[in-house]
N, C-alpha and C positions, 0 to 999 in steps of 0.2 A: 851293288850296295842297296840295302833296304832301309827305309825310313819307317819309324814307328811313331804314329800319331795317336794321342789319347784324346778322346772326346767324352765329356761328362763323367770322367773317372771310371766308366764301365765299357765303353765301346773302343775297340782298338782297330786301327786301320794300318795294315802293312802294305807298303807300296815300294816297288822297285824304283831306284833313283832315275833310271832312264825312261820310266813310264811317263807318258804325257799327262800333265795336270790340266784340268779344265780351269780357265781363268775365272776369277770371282766376278759376279755381276757388278756393274757399277752401283755405288751406293746412292740411294734416293732419299733425300731428306725433305719431308713435307713440312713447311713452316706456315701453312695456312692456319687461320684461327680455329677451324674445325679440327685440325690435327693436334694443335697445341692444347686445346681445352682439356682432354682427358689427362694429359701429362701434368698440366697445372693443377688439376683436381687431385691427382695422386700426390703431388708435392704438397699441396695444401693439407690433405688428409694426414700425410706423414708429419708435417710440421705441427699440426694440431695434436697428434699423438705425443710428439716430443714435448710440447708445451704442457700437456696433461701429466706426463711423467715428471717433468721438472717441478710441477706444482706439488707433487707428493713429498712427504718427508723422507729423509735418506733411508730409514728402515723399510718403509713401504716400497721405495725404489728397489732396494735389494731383494725384497720378497718378489716383486714383479719380475726382476731379472731372473731369479731362480725359476719361477713359473714358466717364463718364456723358454729358458734353456731346456727344461724338462719337456715341454711341448715339442721343441725342435728335435730333441733326441727321439721322442716317440714317433714323430713324423718320419724321421730317417729310418727307424726300425720298420715302420709300415711300408716304406718304399722298398727296403731290402727284402721284406717278406714277399712283396709283389714280384720283385726281380727273381727271387728263388722259385716262386711258383711258376713263373714263365720259363725258367731254366729247366725245371722238372718236367714241365709240359713238353718243351722242345726235346728233351732227352727221351721221354716216353714215346714221342712221335718219330723218333729216329732222326731228328734234325741236328744231331750233334755227332761230330767225329772225334775219335780219340787217337792220340799218337804222341810221339816225342817231338821235341823241337826240331830234330833232324828230319822227321817226317814232314813237318810244316814247311821247313826250308826247301825240301825236295819238291813239295807240291807247288810252292811259289815259283820255283825255277822252271816249272813246266810251261 
């Protein structure tokens, strides 16, 4: 049996069920003041941004939301263009194989 794992909506990992999986490394949580300061600064910055938005009138908040949504869409387009360029480069260099699902399954069984 095969397991299909999706990572970051773009990378796919196919793994046979009986294939050994490497254990995850133990989680390390650093609670020292030096480690917490950047996290607190980010929270503080985020909180300041929220407070600044709340200080705007509702119409200005709606305009701001619209601007942010458009910027996020453009950022996603830019990311997709980079992914397409990488895929085209991989294809041009011959780093891509073509085949049917049956071909892929047969290769995985090897």
